[in-house]
C-alpha positions as CSV (number, residue, x, y, z in Angstrom):
1,M,114.5,94.6,77.9
2,T,113.6,98.4,77.0
3,I,110.5,98.9,75.1
4,E,109.6,102.2,73.5
5,I,106.8,104.5,74.5
6,P,103.5,104.1,72.5
7,D,102.8,106.8,70.0
8,E,99.9,109.1,71.2
9,G,96.9,106.9,69.6
10,E,98.0,103.9,70.9
11,L,98.5,105.5,74.3
12,A,94.5,106.8,74.3
13,T,94.0,103.3,73.2
14,I,95.4,101.9,76.5
15,A,93.7,104.6,78.6
16,S,90.5,104.0,77.0
17,R,90.6,100.0,78.0
18,I,91.7,100.9,81.4
19,D,88.8,103.1,81.8
20,V,86.3,100.4,80.6
21,A,87.8,97.6,83.0
22,A,87.4,100.7,85.8
23,N,84.2,101.4,85.4
24,G,81.9,100.7,88.5
25,V,84.3,99.2,90.3
26,V,86.3,101.4,93.6
27,R,89.1,98.6,94.2
28,A,92.2,98.6,92.0
29,I,92.6,94.9,92.3
30,D,89.5,94.3,90.5
31,V,90.6,96.8,87.6
32,Q,93.4,94.1,86.7
33,G,91.2,91.6,86.6
34,R,89.5,93.1,83.6
35,L,92.5,93.9,81.7
36,R,94.3,91.7,79.4
37,A,97.9,91.3,80.6
38,D,99.1,88.6,78.1
39,E,98.7,90.3,74.4
40,T,102.1,92.4,75.1
41,P,104.8,93.8,77.3
42,I,103.2,97.1,77.2
43,Y,99.3,95.5,78.2
44,A,101.0,93.4,81.2
45,A,103.1,96.6,82.6
46,V,99.4,98.1,82.0
47,A,97.7,95.7,84.6
48,A,100.9,95.5,86.9
49,A,100.0,98.4,88.2
50,F,97.0,96.9,89.7
51,Y,98.5,94.2,90.9
52,Y,99.7,95.4,94.2
53,F,98.5,95.5,98.0
54,E,97.9,99.0,99.8
55,R,99.6,98.8,103.0
56,S,97.4,98.3,105.9
57,G,96.6,100.5,109.1
58,D,99.0,98.2,111.0
59,E,102.4,98.6,109.4
60,S,104.8,101.2,109.5
61,A,104.6,104.7,108.1
62,R,108.3,103.9,107.0
63,D,106.9,100.7,105.1
64,D,106.4,100.9,101.1
65,Y,102.8,102.0,100.4
66,F,102.3,99.4,97.5
67,K,103.0,95.9,98.0
68,P,103.5,93.1,95.5
69,M,100.8,91.1,95.1
70,V,102.9,87.7,95.0
71,Q,106.0,87.6,97.2
72,F,108.2,84.2,97.0
73,E,111.7,83.9,99.0
74,N,113.8,86.0,96.3
75,S,111.4,87.6,94.2
76,T,108.1,89.5,93.9
77,N,105.1,89.9,91.5
78,P,105.4,92.6,90.5
79,P,108.5,93.9,91.4
80,P,108.6,96.5,93.9
81,V,107.5,99.6,92.6
82,R,110.8,101.6,92.6
83,E,112.2,98.3,91.4
84,M,110.6,98.8,87.9
85,P,112.1,99.4,84.8
86,E,112.1,103.5,83.7
87,W,110.1,102.5,80.4
88,V,107.4,101.1,82.8
89,R,107.3,104.1,85.3
90,Q,106.9,106.3,82.0
91,L,104.1,104.6,80.4
92,W,101.9,104.7,84.4
93,E,102.9,108.5,84.1
94,E,101.1,108.4,80.1
95,C,98.4,106.7,81.2
96,A,97.5,108.5,84.6
97,N,97.5,111.9,82.6
98,R,94.9,110.3,80.2
99,V,92.6,108.0,81.7
100,G,89.4,109.7,83.4
101,A,87.9,107.0,85.9
102,P,88.8,107.6,89.6
103,V,90.4,103.9,90.9
104,A,92.6,104.4,88.2
105,R,93.6,107.7,88.4
106,A,94.1,107.4,92.0
107,R,96.4,104.3,91.6
108,L,98.1,105.2,88.6
109,H,99.3,108.9,90.0
110,D,100.1,107.4,93.4
111,L,102.1,104.9,91.7
112,C,104.0,107.8,90.0
113,F,104.2,109.1,93.4
114,E,105.7,106.6,95.0
115,A,108.1,105.3,92.1
116,Q,109.3,109.3,92.0
117,Q,107.8,109.7,88.3
118,G,108.0,113.0,87.3
119,N,106.6,115.7,89.5
120,R,105.9,114.1,92.5
121,R,103.8,117.3,93.8
122,V,101.6,116.9,90.8
123,H,101.3,113.8,90.7
124,A,100.0,114.0,94.9
125,R,97.3,116.0,93.9
126,S,96.2,114.3,90.9
127,A,96.0,111.3,93.4
128,I,94.2,113.3,96.2
129,E,91.6,114.3,94.1
130,A,90.7,110.9,92.7
131,Y,90.6,109.8,96.1
132,M,88.5,112.1,97.1
133,E,86.1,111.4,94.2
134,L,86.4,107.6,95.4
135,A,85.1,108.7,98.7
136,E,82.3,110.4,97.8
137,L,80.7,107.5,96.3
138,Y,79.8,106.4,99.7
139,P,77.3,106.2,100.7
140,S,76.6,103.6,97.8
141,V,73.3,102.9,96.2
142,S,73.6,99.4,95.8
143,E,71.2,96.7,97.2
144,E,74.2,94.4,97.5
145,K,75.8,94.2,101.3
146,L,79.1,93.3,100.0
147,E,79.1,96.0,97.8
148,Y,78.0,98.5,100.0
149,L,80.7,97.6,102.5
150,E,83.4,97.6,99.6
151,V,82.5,101.4,98.8
152,A,82.5,102.5,102.4
153,L,85.6,101.1,103.4
154,G,87.3,101.8,100.6
155,A,86.0,105.4,101.4
156,G,88.0,105.7,104.6
157,K,91.1,103.9,102.7
158,S,91.0,106.3,99.7
159,L,90.6,109.8,102.3
160,S,93.5,108.3,104.8
161,R,95.6,107.9,102.1
162,A,94.7,111.2,100.4
163,L,95.2,113.1,104.0
164,D,98.4,111.8,104.2
165,L,99.9,112.2,100.6
166,A,98.6,116.2,101.5
167,R,100.7,116.5,104.5
168,R,103.8,114.5,103.1
169,T,103.7,117.0,100.0
170,R,102.6,120.3,102.2
171,Q,99.6,121.1,100.3
172,G,97.6,122.5,103.5
173,E,94.4,123.4,101.6
174,L,94.2,120.0,100.2
175,A,94.3,118.7,103.4
176,D,92.0,120.6,104.9
177,Q,89.7,120.0,102.1
178,V,90.1,115.8,102.7
179,L,89.4,116.7,106.6
180,R,86.1,118.3,105.9
181,L,85.4,115.3,103.5
182,L,86.2,113.1,106.7
183,V,84.1,114.7,108.8
184,K,80.8,115.1,106.6
185,L,81.7,111.5,105.9
186,A,81.9,110.2,109.1
187,D,78.8,112.1,110.6
188,K,76.7,110.0,107.8
189,S,78.2,106.8,108.8
190,L,77.0,107.6,112.4
191,D,73.2,107.7,111.1
192,D,73.6,104.9,108.2
193,E,71.9,101.5,109.9
194,R,73.8,99.7,106.8
195,S,77.8,100.7,107.8
196,G,79.2,98.9,110.7
197,P,81.6,99.9,113.9
198,G,84.5,99.6,111.5
199,I,83.4,102.2,109.1
200,V,83.2,104.3,111.5
201,M,86.5,103.8,112.8
202,R,87.9,104.2,109.2
203,F,86.7,108.0,108.9
204,L,87.5,108.7,112.7
205,T,91.0,107.7,112.9
206,P,93.0,110.0,110.3
207,I,91.0,112.7,112.0
208,V,92.3,112.0,115.6
209,E,96.1,111.0,113.9
210,D,96.4,114.7,111.9
211,R,98.3,117.3,113.7
212,D,95.8,119.7,113.1
213,G,92.7,117.2,113.2
214,A,89.3,118.6,113.4
215,I,87.3,120.9,116.3
216,E,84.2,118.4,115.3
217,V,85.8,115.2,115.8
218,E,85.0,115.6,119.7
219,E,81.5,115.2,119.0
220,L,81.7,112.3,116.6
221,L,83.5,110.3,119.4
222,R,81.0,110.9,121.7
223,R,78.9,110.3,119.1
224,A,80.6,107.3,118.3
225,R,80.6,105.9,122.3
226,A,76.7,106.5,122.4
227,R,76.1,104.4,119.4
228,Y,78.6,101.2,120.3
229,Q,78.3,101.3,124.5
230,G,77.3,98.0,124.3
231,D,79.8,96.5,122.3
232,V,83.1,96.1,124.4
233,W,86.3,96.4,121.8
234,N,84.4,99.3,119.5
235,T,83.9,101.2,123.0
236,L,87.8,100.5,123.6
237,S,88.6,101.4,120.1
238,T,86.4,105.0,120.4
239,I,88.1,105.3,123.9
240,G,91.4,104.7,122.7
241,L,90.8,108.0,120.0
242,Q,89.6,109.8,122.6
243,L,92.6,109.7,124.5
244,Q,94.8,110.9,121.3
245,L,93.3,114.1,121.7
246,R,95.8,116.7,121.9
247,N,93.6,119.3,123.9
248,L,93.0,116.4,126.5
249,T,93.4,117.3,130.2
250,D,94.9,114.7,132.9
251,E,91.5,114.6,134.6
252,A,89.8,114.0,131.3
253,R,92.5,111.1,130.8
254,R,91.9,109.4,133.6
255,I,88.2,109.5,133.8
256,L,88.2,107.9,129.9
257,R,90.4,105.1,131.2
258,R,88.4,104.2,133.8
259,E,85.5,104.6,131.4
260,A,87.8,101.7,129.3
261,I,87.8,99.5,132.4
262,Q,84.5,100.0,133.5
263,A,83.0,98.5,130.2
264,L,85.8,95.8,130.2
265,F,84.0,95.2,133.8
266,D,80.6,95.1,132.2
267,A,81.3,93.0,129.2
268,S,83.0,90.4,131.8
269,E,79.3,90.3,133.2
270,R,77.4,89.6,130.1
271,E,80.2,87.2,128.5
272,N,80.4,83.4,128.7
273,P,82.9,82.5,131.3
274,M,86.2,82.2,129.4
275,N,85.7,85.6,127.7
276,A,84.7,87.1,131.4
277,M,88.2,86.1,132.2
278,T,89.9,87.5,129.2
279,H,88.3,91.1,129.7
280,L,89.0,90.6,132.8
281,Q,92.6,90.2,132.3
282,D,92.9,93.0,130.5
283,A,91.1,95.6,132.5
284,A,94.0,94.0,135.0
285,D,96.4,95.0,132.7
286,R,95.2,98.4,131.9
287,A,94.5,99.4,135.4
288,K,98.2,98.3,136.5
289,R,99.7,100.6,133.6
290,Y,97.7,103.3,133.9
291,G,98.5,103.2,138.0
292,L,94.6,102.7,138.9
293,H,95.2,100.5,141.7
294,D,91.5,100.3,142.9
295,L,90.5,99.2,139.7
296,F,93.6,96.7,139.3
297,E,92.4,95.3,143.2
298,E,88.6,95.2,141.6
299,A,89.7,93.6,138.9
300,T,92.0,90.9,140.6
301,R,89.0,90.3,143.2
302,R,86.7,89.2,140.0
303,L,89.2,87.0,137.9
304,Q,89.8,85.5,141.9
305,D,85.7,84.5,142.1
306,F,86.8,82.2,139.0
307,A,88.8,80.0,141.0
308,G,87.3,76.4,141.2
309,K,84.1,77.2,139.1
310,D,83.6,75.5,135.9
311,I,84.2,78.2,133.4
312,G,82.8,75.6,130.3
313,L,85.9,74.1,129.0
314,V,85.9,71.1,126.8
315,K,88.5,68.7,127.6
316,F,90.0,66.9,124.4
317,E,91.6,63.5,124.4
318,S,94.4,62.1,121.9
319,K,95.1,58.5,122.3
320,F,98.2,57.1,120.1
321,E,99.2,53.0,120.3
322,I,102.7,51.8,121.2
323,P,103.8,48.6,121.2
324,V,104.2,46.6,124.1
325,E,107.2,45.1,123.1
326,A,109.2,48.6,122.8
327,I,107.8,49.5,126.1
328,E,109.3,46.1,127.4
329,A,112.7,47.0,125.4
330,E,113.4,50.5,126.9
331,I,112.5,48.8,130.4
332,G,114.6,45.9,129.9
333,F,117.5,48.1,128.9
334,I,117.1,50.0,132.0
335,V,116.7,47.1,134.4
336,G,118.8,44.9,132.7
337,T,122.3,45.4,134.6
338,T,123.8,43.5,137.0
339,N,123.3,46.0,140.0
340,W,120.7,48.4,140.7
341,K,123.3,51.4,140.8
342,D,124.2,51.1,137.3
343,A,120.4,50.9,137.0
344,M,119.6,53.7,138.5
345,L,122.1,55.5,136.2
346,R,120.1,54.2,133.1
347,L,117.2,56.3,135.0
348,F,119.0,59.2,133.2
349,A,121.6,58.1,131.0
350,V,118.9,57.4,128.4
351,G,118.1,60.6,128.0
352,A,116.0,63.6,129.4
353,P,112.4,62.7,129.8
354,S,111.6,65.3,127.1
355,G,112.7,64.2,124.0
356,K,116.4,65.6,122.4
357,V,115.6,69.2,121.9
358,D,116.6,69.1,118.1
359,F,114.2,66.3,117.4
360,N,111.1,68.4,119.4
361,R,111.9,71.6,117.4
362,A,112.0,70.0,114.1
363,A,108.5,68.4,115.1
364,S,107.1,71.5,116.4
365,Q,108.1,73.6,113.0
366,E,106.6,70.8,111.3
367,L,103.0,70.8,113.2
368,L,103.3,75.0,112.7
369,D,103.9,74.6,109.5
370,A,101.2,72.1,108.2
371,S,98.8,74.7,110.7
372,P,99.1,77.9,109.4
373,L,95.9,79.2,111.6
374,M,97.6,77.2,114.6
375,A,100.9,79.2,114.1
376,M,98.8,82.6,114.5
377,S,96.5,81.6,116.8
378,G,97.0,83.3,120.5
379,V,96.4,80.6,123.6
380,E,95.3,81.1,126.7
381,I,96.8,79.4,129.6
382,L,95.3,78.4,132.6
383,G,96.6,77.3,136.0
384,N,95.6,74.5,138.3
385,D,93.4,76.4,139.8
386,G,91.4,77.5,136.6
387,L,93.1,81.2,136.6
388,P,95.2,82.6,133.4
389,R,98.7,82.0,133.5
390,F,100.2,82.7,130.8
391,T,98.7,84.4,127.2
392,A,100.4,83.8,123.9
393,T,100.5,86.7,121.3
394,T,103.6,87.4,120.1
395,D,105.2,84.5,117.8
396,E,108.3,83.4,119.5
397,E,105.7,82.7,122.8
398,R,103.5,80.7,120.3
399,E,106.4,78.6,119.4
400,S,107.7,78.5,122.8
401,Y,104.2,76.9,123.6
402,H,103.7,74.7,121.0
403,L,107.4,73.5,121.5
404,A,106.2,72.8,125.5
405,Q,103.5,70.6,124.3
406,I,105.2,69.0,122.7
407,E,108.2,67.7,125.0
408,L,104.9,67.4,127.5
409,R,103.7,65.0,125.6
410,E,107.1,62.9,125.8
411,M,106.9,63.6,129.5
412,Q,104.1,61.5,129.8
413,L,104.8,58.6,127.5
414,T,108.9,58.4,129.0
415,G,107.4,59.2,132.8
416,Y,105.2,56.2,132.3
417,V,108.3,53.6,131.4
418,R,110.4,54.6,133.7
419,S,108.0,54.6,136.4
420,Q,107.9,50.8,135.8
421,A,111.6,50.4,135.2
422,L,112.3,52.5,138.8
423,S,109.8,49.9,140.5
424,R,111.3,47.2,138.8
425,I,114.7,47.5,139.8
426,V,113.5,46.9,143.4
427,E,111.6,44.0,142.4
428,R,114.4,42.5,140.7
429,Y,117.4,43.7,143.3
430,G,115.6,43.7,146.5
431,P,115.4,46.6,148.7
432,V,117.8,49.5,148.9
433,S,118.9,50.7,152.4
434,E,118.2,54.4,152.9
435,A,121.9,54.5,153.5
436,E,122.9,52.9,150.4
437,L,120.5,55.2,148.5
438,S,122.4,57.9,150.5
439,S,125.9,57.2,149.5
440,F,125.1,56.5,146.1
441,I,123.2,59.6,146.0
442,R,126.7,61.7,147.1
443,Q,129.2,59.9,145.3
444,H,130.2,63.0,143.6
445,G,130.7,65.4,146.7
446,H,128.6,68.3,145.7
447,V,125.5,66.5,147.6
448,P,125.2,67.5,151.2
449,E,124.3,64.5,153.5
450,P,121.0,65.8,154.4
451,V,120.1,66.4,151.1
452,A,121.2,62.7,150.6
453,M,119.0,61.1,152.8
454,A,116.3,63.6,152.2
455,L,116.2,62.2,148.6
456,S,116.6,58.4,149.8
457,R,113.3,58.7,151.7
458,A,111.3,60.0,148.8
459,F,112.8,57.0,147.1
460,G,111.4,54.9,149.4
461,R,107.7,56.6,149.3
462,F,108.1,56.1,145.9
463,F,108.7,52.2,145.8
464,A,106.1,52.1,149.0
465,G,103.3,53.7,146.4
466,D,103.5,56.8,148.3
467,Y,103.7,58.8,145.0
468,E,102.9,62.4,146.8
469,G,105.0,61.6,149.7
470,A,107.7,61.1,147.1
471,T,107.1,64.0,144.7
472,F,106.4,66.3,147.9
473,T,110.1,65.5,149.5
474,A,111.4,65.3,146.1
475,V,110.3,68.5,144.3
476,P,112.3,71.2,147.0
477,R,115.6,69.6,146.7
478,V,115.6,70.2,142.9
479,E,116.4,74.2,144.0
480,R,118.8,73.1,146.8
481,L,120.9,70.6,144.2
482,A,121.0,73.0,141.4
483,R,122.3,75.9,144.2
484,E,124.9,73.9,145.4
485,I,125.9,72.6,142.0
486,L,126.5,76.8,141.1
487,L,127.8,77.3,144.8
488,R,131.0,74.7,144.1
489,M,131.0,76.9,140.6
490,R,131.6,79.8,143.0
491,V,128.9,81.8,141.1
492,S,127.1,84.8,142.5
493,I,123.7,83.3,143.6
494,F,122.8,85.3,147.2
495,Q,121.6,88.7,147.3
496,P,122.6,90.2,150.1
497,S,120.1,92.1,152.6
498,F,119.6,95.8,151.1
499,G,117.9,98.0,153.1
500,G,114.7,96.4,154.1
501,R,114.7,93.4,152.0
502,P,115.7,90.4,153.3
503,G,118.8,88.9,151.9
504,Q,117.8,85.2,149.2
505,F,119.0,82.7,147.2
506,S,118.1,83.4,143.5
507,G,114.9,81.1,142.8
508,L,115.0,77.9,140.7
509,G,114.2,79.3,137.2
510,V,117.0,82.0,137.5
511,L,119.0,79.2,138.8
512,L,118.5,77.0,135.6
513,D,119.7,79.9,133.4
514,L,123.0,80.5,135.5
515,L,123.8,76.1,134.3
516,G,122.4,77.2,131.1
517,D,124.8,79.8,130.6
518,R,127.3,77.1,131.6
519,G,127.0,74.2,129.7
520,F,124.1,72.7,131.0
521,D,122.9,70.5,128.6
522,E,119.7,71.7,126.4
523,S,117.8,68.9,126.1
524,W,117.9,68.5,130.0
525,L,117.5,72.1,130.0
526,R,114.2,72.1,128.2
527,F,113.6,69.1,130.3
528,F,113.8,71.5,134.1
529,R,112.2,74.6,132.6
530,T,109.2,72.6,130.8
531,F,108.6,70.3,133.6
532,L,108.6,72.7,136.6
533,T,109.2,76.3,136.1
534,R,107.9,77.7,132.8
535,P,104.1,78.7,133.0
536,E,103.9,77.7,128.7
537,G,105.1,73.7,130.5
538,L,103.5,72.2,133.5
539,N,105.0,75.0,135.8
540,Y,104.7,71.8,138.2
541,R,107.0,73.3,140.9
542,N,105.2,76.9,141.1
543,E,101.8,74.8,141.2
544,L,103.2,72.3,144.0
545,S,104.4,75.1,145.9
546,H,101.0,77.3,145.6
547,G,98.7,74.2,146.9
548,T,97.0,73.9,143.9
549,V,98.4,70.1,143.4
550,D,95.8,68.1,144.9
551,N,97.4,65.0,143.8
552,A,100.9,64.2,142.6
553,S,100.7,61.2,140.3
554,M,103.1,58.1,139.8
555,I,104.4,59.7,136.6
556,E,105.4,63.3,138.2
557,A,106.5,61.4,140.8
558,V,109.3,59.6,139.0
559,L,110.0,62.5,136.3
560,T,110.7,64.6,140.0
561,L,113.1,62.0,141.1
562,I,114.9,61.6,138.0
563,A,115.6,65.2,138.1
564,C,117.2,65.2,141.7
565,L,119.2,61.9,140.2
566,Y,120.3,63.7,137.3
567,L,121.6,66.6,139.3
568,A,123.4,64.7,141.7
569,V,124.5,61.7,140.0
570,G,124.7,63.2,136.5
571,I,126.3,65.7,137.6
572,Q,129.9,66.0,137.9
573,L,132.0,68.8,139.2
574,T,135.7,69.1,137.4
575,E,138.9,71.3,138.9
576,Q,140.2,73.6,136.4
577,G,143.3,75.3,136.1
578,D,142.4,78.8,137.1
579,N,140.5,77.3,140.5
580,N,137.5,77.8,139.1
581,Q,135.1,74.9,138.4
582,S,132.7,73.8,135.8
583,T,130.0,70.9,135.0
584,E,129.8,68.2,132.5
585,A,126.8,65.9,132.1
586,R,128.2,62.2,132.6
587,S,125.9,59.3,130.8
588,R,126.8,55.6,130.7
589,D,125.6,52.9,128.8
């Protein structure tokens, strides 16, 4: 649909209405709210100009500066700026040349610049001048705190955009004017008791990031450091800007980095234990990246001081009821065979203790969809010693954590059911000798006799109620069994000695990855990883090996035994025609 541009009289009326709507406001979106967009297509197009978000500071400069306010799967409202019909862009240009309010001039000329409508250099100059007028409104005379902050934040954002436009259109004299105004307002904000640290940073950041900058910025940054010396976040932000200064010597950079880490140390002494640990982790990470080995050791020592201490964690428990009949039905299925061997096979034939991976992924995604805040929140996992083990900060890491939590809950339930079933196998079929168990475990030929005997002893200890003994005996055999399978498949898993490094086999995590690459059942692979090796899961093999498991439970014991049983009996190695070997999972009903 093409609409004719209104005549001069109507354009003057439209511009007047825009100015009335823009009177006393500093945000473009507030103009849109005062315009009646539903009268005609012309007024809908005018209102649409004020219905875009500006690009946020953490987005790439390659992204469009103006973002549609509403985005659907296959459409947006309004459409992207450059996809607007030509008549709409012409209308914006006509209005831009007639309005007087700075917020309206800034928006309309900037839209024309982004839409490549008319003379872009002229539109950029007009937008810059309007943005500078908006910035000059700071500090506001308003007594309303929210309005005061809107003006202050808008001033910083306006000047940042103005400087960007000036540089992109090579208008150096305008860029110098914007820089002088940034310095002036940064100086004011540092003495302004009503402005927070975020206001000061809004003025200082574009000066530092500009290719020419301003010599006054070094003193302004020193003043900011002095003002916010008790505020670790703003101290780090200010030091981050100081580190971007172009004339910085290597020694000055080293000193600033040490000061940033010291600020984290100081904050850790003021904060509660959980926040203190976060600061010390940050300090250790920075020290390692900067190559400051003495500070890295100091951060590590301070973190270690929290081991075994009460750091104020609050325990939350959730309970759910499962009918006894359902539990007894599964136990009955496992035990209800004609001999103990078939019953042992059913311990793993009913599926991985962590559940089916597709079902768990769907449940995890449903949970995250229902709780967007949970999906965005960071996660910190502590080991059994109370020290940080894993931090989930990316979307992928958070998704992995929430999936692991669903799997761990499933393991608790199935672990209880299968521990009861394992106990009843002996009750029903009588004692099973170590020799019989060893022969059963070795039936597919890839389990060495000493390993089979060790696992027989582990089962015997479980039957005797020695869950700790069963666990400590069985856990190392998981890695041994995975290694034996891969060796039979002629997979390279041994790292020969080189120089002063001793020869050694790959660890369990690597072995599981190699099995996964060769068709290992994904649900079982998730079980092994979440239970034994992954920090976002239970990481049980590592916690046990490092001595942080004080008392192995019945559930942990049976999960370990089932892991071994699956690798020993649930996996068969079959010869292939090319003399290589592969694995296939064997399950029996």
